PAVOVO-497862 format. One line per 2 residues: number of its first residue (from 0); their letters; for each residue x, y, z of C-alpha. Coordinates in pm, whole numbers. Layout:
NUM	A	X,Y,Z; ...
***
This chain:
0	MK	-9743,-12191,974; -10039,-12068,773
2	KI	-9978,-11714,895; -9617,-11726,777
4	FS	-9703,-11843,427; -9998,-11606,397
6	FF	-9779,-11313,488; -9508,-11424,246
8	AA	-9753,-11471,-41; -9898,-11126,22
10	ML	-9548,-10981,28; -9462,-11131,-308
12	LS	-9781,-11005,-467; -9743,-10655,-328
14	LP	-9364,-10616,-324; -9354,-10299,-537
16	MM	-9651,-10149,-353; -9528,-10183,5
18	QA	-9490,-9848,176; -9412,-9825,544
20	AI	-9553,-9517,713; -9228,-9413,888
22	KV	-8870,-9399,767; -8571,-9409,999
24	HT	-8275,-9229,840; -7930,-9308,979
26	IG	-7632,-9078,926; -7282,-9144,1048
28	DS	-6947,-9293,958; -6798,-9623,839
30	TM	-6907,-9812,1149; -7268,-9758,1036
32	AE	-7226,-9762,656; -7339,-10010,389
34	YD	-7089,-10258,243; -7100,-10495,-52
36	ES	-7085,-10854,72; -6861,-10955,-218
38	TT	-6616,-10672,-149; -6519,-10694,217
40	DK	-6603,-10864,547; -6669,-10520,697
42	RG	-7032,-10457,800; -7183,-10139,937
44	WG	-7446,-10182,1210; -7687,-9968,1007
46	MY	-7707,-10256,757; -7888,-10472,1014
48	LA	-8105,-10220,1196; -8409,-10267,970
50	SF	-8455,-10629,1077; -8550,-10515,1429
52	FD	-8838,-10299,1303; -9178,-10418,1187
54	PA	-9144,-10368,808; -9515,-10296,773
56	FV	-9464,-9970,963; -9095,-9874,951
58	TV	-8818,-9879,686; -8455,-9781,734
60	NN	-8262,-9553,499; -7901,-9617,603
62	RG	-7682,-9330,484; -7370,-9388,693
64	KS	-7062,-9280,495; -6716,-9428,523
66	GA	-6462,-9165,630; -6719,-8900,724
68	DT	-6695,-8656,1011; -6978,-8419,1100
70	RG	-6846,-8131,887; -6773,-8347,583
72	FY	-7113,-8514,595; -7297,-8186,644
74	NG	-7120,-8011,356; -7106,-8301,112
76	AA	-7370,-8249,-158; -7418,-8623,-188
78	YW	-7476,-8670,185; -7674,-8438,412
80	PS	-7860,-8247,136; -7943,-8581,-26
82	VK	-8070,-8728,301; -8287,-8420,362
84	SQ	-8445,-8463,19; -8560,-8810,126
86	MS	-8711,-8705,458; -9078,-8658,536
88	AG	-9256,-8518,841; -9287,-8787,1108
90	DY	-8966,-8965,1008; -8677,-9024,1250
92	LL	-8309,-8935,1213; -8038,-9130,1401
94	IQ	-7711,-8934,1422; -7383,-9113,1509
96	FA	-7048,-8942,1452; -6711,-8917,1630
98	HN	-6462,-9162,1481; -6343,-8922,1209
100	DE	-6422,-8607,1405; -6132,-8704,1629
102	GN	-5899,-8648,1333; -5676,-8897,1159
104	DS	-5338,-8770,1274; -5278,-8893,1629
106	NL	-5050,-8596,1697; -5334,-8353,1614
108	SG	-5627,-8536,1774; -5907,-8313,1893
110	LD	-5806,-8012,1683; -6057,-7853,1454
112	NL	-5913,-7900,1107; -5997,-7550,986
114	EY	-5840,-7397,1293; -5524,-7597,1229
116	AA	-5528,-7499,858; -5539,-7131,960
118	YC	-5248,-7191,1199; -5049,-7350,916
120	TE	-5115,-7050,691; -5000,-6809,962
122	HS	-4680,-7005,1020; -4603,-7088,654
124	LP	-4651,-7459,715; -4795,-7708,464
126	AP	-5173,-7710,478; -5325,-8032,614
128	SD	-5421,-8274,335; -5698,-8435,541
130	AR	-6006,-8217,588; -6144,-8425,874
132	GT	-6139,-8325,1239; -6360,-8122,1472
134	NP	-6325,-8015,1834; -6570,-8169,2085
136	QT	-6619,-7837,2262; -6691,-7631,1951
138	TY	-6742,-7746,1592; -6852,-8103,1673
140	RD	-7136,-7964,1882; -7214,-7700,1620
142	YL	-7268,-7957,1345; -7478,-8180,1570
144	RL	-7699,-7875,1632; -7727,-7812,1258
146	FI	-7841,-8168,1191; -8097,-8141,1471
148	DE	-8233,-7800,1372; -8263,-7879,1002
150	AR	-8426,-8215,1068; -8679,-8057,1302
152	AL	-8756,-7788,1044; -8872,-8075,818
154	GV	-9087,-8227,1091; -8835,-8507,1146
156	NP	-8751,-8644,1493; -8374,-8641,1561
158	VL	-8207,-8889,1796; -7841,-8864,1900
160	VG	-7663,-9200,1915; -7340,-9241,2108
162	PI	-7068,-9367,1869; -6982,-9735,1902
164	CR	-6661,-9807,2091; -6337,-9903,1930
166	AY	-6214,-10238,2066; -5922,-10078,2250
168	FS	-5894,-10301,2556; -5710,-10215,2876
170	GN	-5754,-10496,3124; -6122,-10528,3206
172	NI	-6224,-10206,3037; -6206,-10009,2711
174	TR	-5958,-9721,2703; -6062,-9357,2708
176	KG	-5974,-9323,2340; -6172,-9639,2265
178	QH	-6470,-9461,2422; -6402,-9145,2215
180	DL	-6250,-8944,2499; -5916,-8798,2388
182	GD	-5828,-8679,2738; -5507,-8884,2752
184	KF	-5358,-8726,2439; -5482,-8432,2234
186	AK	-5361,-8115,2065; -5483,-7757,2095
188	IE	-5395,-7411,1972; -5369,-7167,2260
190	NG	-5266,-6804,2226; -5145,-6874,1873
192	EL	-4926,-7165,1984; -4974,-7530,1884
194	KQ	-4957,-7753,2190; -4940,-8129,2141
196	NQ	-4946,-8429,2377; -5187,-8254,2611
198	SV	-5385,-8448,2872; -5652,-8396,3138
200	PA	-5758,-8615,3433; -6002,-8900,3373
202	TD	-6270,-8702,3557; -6238,-8419,3302
204	LS	-6468,-8494,3006; -6384,-8182,2805
206	MS	-6227,-8394,2527; -6503,-8655,2518
208	YV	-6714,-8657,2202; -6974,-8872,2378
210	EA	-7009,-8618,2657; -7031,-8339,2398
212	MR	-7315,-8527,2230; -7488,-8578,2564
214	VV	-7464,-8204,2636; -7615,-8113,2298
216	AA	-7894,-8366,2354; -7985,-8201,2685
218	EK	-7955,-7852,2540; -8180,-7934,2242
220	DV	-8413,-8167,2433; -8328,-8450,2195
222	PF	-8321,-8819,2294; -7973,-8960,2348
224	ID	-7911,-9334,2344; -7576,-9441,2485
226	LT	-7461,-9695,2228; -7105,-9616,2336
228	DA	-7154,-9772,2678; -7374,-10050,2537
230	TR	-7095,-10156,2298; -6837,-10123,2576
232	QL	-7039,-10373,2781; -7090,-10596,2476
234	YL	-6718,-10612,2401; -6626,-10677,2764
236	SY	-6881,-10961,2785; -6680,-11144,2517
238	GE	-6334,-11057,2646; -6057,-10914,2430
240	SQ	-5959,-11226,2236; -6313,-11344,2157
242	CL	-6436,-10993,2086; -6167,-10927,1827
244	SL	-6193,-11270,1662; -6574,-11294,1658
246	LF	-6702,-10937,1626; -6438,-10745,1430
248	CS	-6270,-10760,1093; -5927,-10919,1094
250	GD	-5658,-10678,1216; -5919,-10406,1275
252	KT	-6037,-10275,1612; -6284,-10021,1472
254	HT	-6498,-10196,1210; -6730,-10485,1290
256	NA	-6793,-10794,1083; -7139,-10944,1024
258	MG	-7177,-11084,1374; -7052,-10766,1539
260	GN	-7267,-10541,1321; -7574,-10753,1395
262	LV	-7517,-10746,1771; -7456,-10369,1770
264	AR	-7777,-10314,1572; -7961,-10534,1820
266	AA	-7822,-10326,2108; -7924,-10003,1933
268	AQ	-8276,-10135,1875; -8305,-10235,2241
270	LL	-8191,-9888,2353; -8446,-9724,2124
272	KN	-8719,-9950,2261; -8613,-9879,2620
274	AG	-8630,-9506,2546; -8981,-9537,2404
276	IL	-8868,-9442,2052; -9081,-9635,1799
278	AD	-9112,-9895,2074; -9437,-10041,1939
280	HI	-9267,-10121,1609; -8940,-10266,1743
282	EI	-8913,-10641,1772; -8620,-10804,1953
284	PT	-8669,-11166,1844; -8602,-11469,2059
286	DI	-8665,-11715,1775; -8457,-11781,1464
288	TA	-8481,-11488,1223; -8321,-11378,898
290	NP	-8129,-11053,874; -8206,-10888,638
292	AS	-8556,-11028,618; -8568,-10982,239
294	IH	-8308,-10926,-31; -8347,-10682,-318
296	IG	-8074,-10743,-575; -8208,-10468,-800
298	ET	-8076,-10457,-1153; -7848,-10740,-1261
300	YC	-7727,-10869,-1596; -7837,-11202,-1740
302	SV	-7577,-11479,-1692; -7366,-11264,-1457
304	PQ	-7384,-11421,-1107; -7464,-11194,-814
306	NK	-7347,-11278,-462; -7547,-11178,-156
308	EF	-7570,-11295,203; -7800,-11295,503
310	LL	-7771,-11402,865; -7973,-11659,1053
312	TG	-7966,-11552,1416; -8135,-11663,1735
314	YG	-8076,-11604,2106; -8223,-11794,2399
316	LA	-8354,-12065,2169; -8551,-12367,2284
318	PA	-8453,-12640,2232; -8095,-12533,2306
320	AG	-7958,-12737,2014; -8104,-12811,1676
322	TV	-8079,-12806,1298; -8214,-12563,1040
324	SL	-8289,-12690,689; -8243,-12441,407
326	RA	-8394,-12463,58; -8364,-12220,-234
328	TS	-8591,-12186,-537; -8487,-12207,-902
330	NL	-8254,-11912,-971; -8063,-11937,-641
332	LI	-7791,-12150,-487; -7687,-12129,-122
334	SL	-7371,-12205,74; -7259,-12200,436
336	DK	-6887,-12183,357; -6883,-11962,43
338	EN	-6728,-12249,-153; -6982,-12527,-194
340	YA	-7313,-12409,-343; -7632,-12613,-377
342	ST	-8008,-12566,-362; -8022,-12705,-6
344	AQ	-7810,-12687,308; -7819,-12788,675
346	AS	-7712,-12553,955; -7687,-12656,1319
348	YE	-7674,-12460,1643; -7612,-12528,2012
350	GG	-7604,-12347,2343; -7937,-12181,2273
352	SM	-7778,-11941,2020; -7749,-11943,1645
354	FQ	-7536,-11720,1426; -7503,-11853,1073
356	KV	-7403,-11660,764; -7580,-11787,451
358	FI	-7425,-11702,115; -7647,-11667,-193
360	RA	-7549,-11696,-559; -7818,-11567,-795
362	NY	-7791,-11627,-1169; -8069,-11532,-1412
364	TT	-8070,-11659,-1770; -8381,-11472,-1882
366	GG	-8459,-11104,-1858; -8736,-10950,-1650
368	FH	-8839,-10938,-1286; -8772,-11248,-1079
370	FD	-8905,-11334,-734; -8735,-11627,-561
372	TI	-8729,-11756,-207; -8502,-11916,50
374	YA	-8685,-12118,319; -8523,-12190,656
376	TS	-8712,-12456,855; -8655,-12554,1218
378	GE	-8928,-12784,1349; -9256,-12597,1299
380	HV	-9083,-12261,1260; -9033,-12143,900
382	VA	-8844,-11831,791; -8904,-11724,431
384	VP	-8648,-11486,277; -8777,-11333,-50
386	VA	-8518,-11243,-314; -8617,-10996,-590
388	AN	-8418,-10896,-898; -8459,-10728,-1234
390	AI	-8247,-10923,-1485; -8140,-10732,-1795
392	SL	-8020,-10880,-2121; -7706,-10734,-2278
394	DG	-7797,-10853,-2625; -7791,-10593,-2902
396	GA	-7568,-10334,-2737; -7266,-10156,-2883
398	TV	-6931,-10238,-2719; -6762,-9950,-2537
400	SA	-6435,-9937,-2343; -6179,-9700,-2199
402	FW	-5823,-9821,-2139; -5545,-9638,-1953
404	AI	-5214,-9820,-2001; -5044,-9572,-1763
406	GA	-4722,-9635,-1949; -4576,-9290,-1903
408	KP	-4563,-8983,-1682; -4787,-8788,-1690
410	VP	-5071,-9036,-1726; -5163,-9043,-2097
412	AP	-5511,-9004,-2244; -5712,-9327,-2255
414	VV	-5769,-9542,-2560; -6146,-9522,-2614
416	EG	-6370,-9757,-2814; -6734,-9680,-2890
418	PI	-6947,-9366,-2839; -6815,-9263,-2497
420	SA	-6562,-9013,-2366; -6318,-9072,-2081
422	EF	-6058,-8888,-1874; -5823,-8926,-1579
424	TM	-5783,-8677,-1295; -5638,-8691,-947
426	SQ	-5668,-8500,-622; -5401,-8469,-352
428	MA	-5197,-8729,-539; -4894,-8705,-767
430	CI	-4756,-8944,-1029; -4397,-8960,-915
432	DY	-4214,-9176,-1169; -4228,-9439,-1436
434	NA	-3882,-9559,-1528; -3666,-9866,-1556
436	SK	-3504,-9814,-1215; -3835,-9911,-1054
438	NY	-3861,-10251,-1225; -3895,-10453,-907
440	FV	-4268,-10534,-902; -4371,-10900,-910
442	DG	-4672,-11058,-1082; -4687,-11428,-995
444	DE	-4380,-11585,-1154; -4307,-11275,-1361
446	QG	-4035,-11046,-1223; -3901,-10702,-1310
448	II	-4231,-10526,-1385; -4258,-10146,-1395
450	LA	-4560,-9964,-1252; -4634,-9595,-1238
452	RF	-4611,-9494,-873; -4842,-9243,-703
454	HN	-4784,-9065,-374; -4976,-8845,-135
456	SA	-4936,-8482,-246; -5072,-8156,-108
458	DG	-5020,-7967,-435; -5060,-8248,-690
460	SA	-4696,-8240,-802; -4449,-8305,-519
462	RT	-4453,-8573,-251; -4615,-8494,84
464	PW	-4573,-8739,375; -4868,-8964,451
466	PA	-5045,-8855,772; -5022,-9064,1086
468	GE	-5307,-9269,1222; -5523,-9297,913
470	ID	-5770,-9585,938; -6001,-9502,650
472	EN	-6022,-9325,315; -5975,-8951,275
474	AN	-6250,-8845,35; -6030,-8564,-101
476	RY	-5737,-8790,-199; -5796,-9007,-504
478	LD	-5714,-9121,-857; -6025,-9075,-1073
480	FA	-6115,-9258,-1395; -6428,-9113,-1555
482	VT	-6650,-9240,-1837; -6929,-9027,-1986
484	AP	-7221,-9180,-2174; -7327,-9024,-2505
486	AA	-7623,-8786,-2500; -7857,-9036,-2666
488	MD	-7742,-9370,-2521; -7727,-9544,-2183
490	VR	-7409,-9735,-2100; -7418,-10051,-1890
492	IT	-7080,-10118,-1731; -6983,-10485,-1735
494	RI	-6618,-10476,-1625; -6380,-10266,-1414
496	AM	-6024,-10400,-1404; -5673,-10285,-1312
498	EI	-5334,-10401,-1189; -5235,-10242,-859
500	AS	-4962,-10275,-594; -4799,-10091,-307
502	DG	-4434,-9995,-278; -4222,-9931,29
504	TS	-4483,-10054,277; -4719,-10337,363
506	TM	-4964,-10102,537; -5108,-9931,227
508	CY	-5487,-9964,191; -5741,-9847,-62
510	HL	-6107,-9835,-153; -6233,-9862,-508
512	NT	-6547,-9646,-514; -6794,-9558,-786
514	GF	-7005,-9243,-799; -7187,-9022,-1048
516	GS	-7153,-8667,-1170; -6939,-8374,-1057
518	EF	-7073,-8411,-701; -6973,-8781,-692
520	TD	-7316,-8898,-577; -7458,-9244,-511
522	VT	-7119,-9358,-381; -7059,-9733,-362
524	TI	-6747,-9916,-245; -6701,-10196,-496
526	YE	-6365,-10320,-368; -6145,-10284,-62
528	KR	-5789,-10390,10; -5602,-10349,337
530	NM	-5232,-10403,409; -5118,-10471,54
532	PS	-4800,-10681,24; -4521,-10455,-95
534	RV	-4433,-10479,-467; -4674,-10768,-537
536	IE	-4917,-10689,-818; -5283,-10767,-762
538	HV	-5522,-10815,-1054; -5855,-10655,-972
540	DL	-6126,-10768,-1215; -6485,-10685,-1121
542	TP	-6820,-10736,-1293; -7047,-10471,-1142
544	TL	-7403,-10388,-1240; -7382,-10018,-1319
546	TI	-7580,-9809,-1564; -7461,-9468,-1680
548	PA	-7771,-9279,-1797; -7743,-9092,-2128
550	GE	-7522,-8786,-2090; -7414,-8871,-1734
552	TL	-7064,-8948,-1602; -6948,-9244,-1396
554	HV	-6638,-9194,-1180; -6427,-9489,-1067
556	RI	-6200,-9370,-786; -5907,-9529,-611
558	LP	-5882,-9379,-261; -5559,-9486,-89
560	WH	-5455,-9435,271; -5155,-9542,478
562	DY	-5265,-9719,797; -4964,-9642,1013
564	GE	-4919,-9473,1350; -4649,-9231,1235
566	VK	-4607,-8981,953; -4431,-9156,664
568	DS	-4280,-9055,329; -4181,-9259,22
570	KY	-4479,-9495,40; -4649,-9549,-295
572	IG	-4940,-9710,-469; -4852,-9849,-814
574	LR	-5093,-9883,-1103; -5127,-9988,-1467
576	NV	-5377,-10123,-1722; -5701,-9968,-1596
578	RI	-6004,-10082,-1799; -6370,-9982,-1790
580	EG	-6587,-10178,-2033; -6956,-10202,-2112
582	MA	-7236,-10192,-2366; -7424,-9889,-2497
584	FE	-7798,-9900,-2566; -8060,-9665,-2702
586	PG	-8268,-9543,-2406; -8609,-9706,-2367
588	EE	-8929,-9518,-2415; -8975,-9477,-2042
590	GI	-8715,-9200,-2004; -8678,-9018,-1671
592	EE	-8832,-8681,-1744; -9129,-8739,-1513
594	VS	-8925,-8846,-1211; -9001,-8643,-899
596	SS	-8784,-8342,-825; -8684,-8492,-490
598	LQ	-8516,-8784,-663; -8352,-8573,-931
600	GA	-8246,-8317,-674; -8050,-8585,-489
602	GM	-7815,-8588,-788; -7830,-8964,-832
604	PV	-7883,-9152,-1158; -8229,-9304,-1179
606	RK	-8407,-9557,-1397; -8780,-9574,-1462
608	IL	-8943,-9916,-1490; -9295,-10041,-1561
610	LN	-9425,-10320,-1338; -9780,-10448,-1302
612	GQ	-9906,-10146,-1489; -9740,-9899,-1252
614	IF	-9428,-9686,-1288; -9145,-9719,-1036
616	IL	-8798,-9568,-1006; -8481,-9768,-939
618	RG	-8198,-9575,-778; -7907,-9692,-569
620	GK	-8054,-10040,-521; -8384,-9904,-388
622	TY	-8727,-9867,-547; -8938,-9549,-533
624	SV	-9272,-9434,-662; -9269,-9145,-910
626	TG	-9355,-8912,-621; -9026,-8997,-452
628	AQ	-9169,-9223,-180; -8955,-9529,-113
630	VR	-9146,-9852,-168; -8863,-10100,-135
***
């Protein structure tokens, strides 16, 4: 007990100073990525990996990106170049790709996208609108080699990680496609001819991305951990029904929820330990633990509640049944059902296992840095979860707003208030119509509403059918609403709102992402909607904590996709009344001119703060020293 409280007290006192010697960088796709707890029930396994490392020695920089294939991640200025700028000699790099490398058109699976684009040009066919897709024999391997070579050039240790399975059950096994082997159905271009619906025997692994990764690992003498087979065994241990209901998001066989993400991270940590990779710093707990072990809210606004969550997990517990008492300090309330919040709660477990999601509501009425705690007590065992935040007052700012009514075609210029500028652009989308014949949208009891409708478009003017088999965003297809701060003022965004609906389908999905600058860096998904009811308007009204540094541009992007197994036309996303609001402030004396080149080079907005007489940099929810070393 004394050891626990001594460690926690030391952690509070030294929170900004903590610096683990080794960083583990993770790159991959949506199954690994970070997600906002208030946005979706989707959780990438990279979110939980840090809890299995000793934080005194190892930190995790999870850079998984929703929708990324190897080529897109390598070439995206906000992704691979940014990750490299954060690496130091002695760090580790975990590489997991395949889901999007397989392509998002089931009739073209396994084709390299650029090869298919060249074929389309030769045959006067429409160019593919989705840039994702590599071939496991060629470009997939090439990009894995590039990641390995460039990491090693920086003194970083690369590790190839087999992509987690999709929960595609077939009896007592996972299908070939679920294990990222397209051998049952793929496309190829041979002698200038496109051949679809190709297949090879189960013993032929030429279309397996996992086998391709294993080959590259042997060729480059790089460790390979088979998370593909580990997740196959995990899913089968639950059985199809329990696996889908307990480990995966509703209606989704690719993306895990909190429990699934935690168990996958646990499996990955065990594989790393078994392989002797950072084994001395990996802890696979058998007692009740919190995941994550600490919560850094970062910047938040006074009187604007922030919602976070953590997991209490335990396996092989003794006694096999028991109760955990939870208590939160002054600025926090906790809940086990996300409805009833209080300063205390009781959680029970049985069968020697505990998996409890704990929801946190933080609300700060005074500005400054706050350090609070949630204690979880089971008998003599105490888990302390520190919660840190920097609360910022919005008093004294100048009101700014940008409003797009979208009451006409083309989309009109926004109505702007305050010292900002704003504009609307779109990519691979077209505004199709806005007229009285489309007055069939419904908003609660109100009928006969007109929305501007947008459709997938290769050239930005005419409709192009939505591709088949899309399960995630296409980073090149979006509606973009941009706000630029004045040269001498920072803008703190307090509201992002819009009215949005689908038309002609109930399988339209979208992400609402924010990012900064022309390279769209520091990308965050602030809202997600899957399978929108057709013609029913949804009011999206969010209160993010976002600061646009003086002279910088914030982009709010709607990225739609049509989650359907066949190519489809005449499926729309409707939109009106988009608002971005905030407050503008004179920049503080701290400025950012002394920030290290590695942080500025990543192209992400940064904020300098002064704490305990030392200067630190806040960026993307993380804290860095002025030299660019991550401290939290």
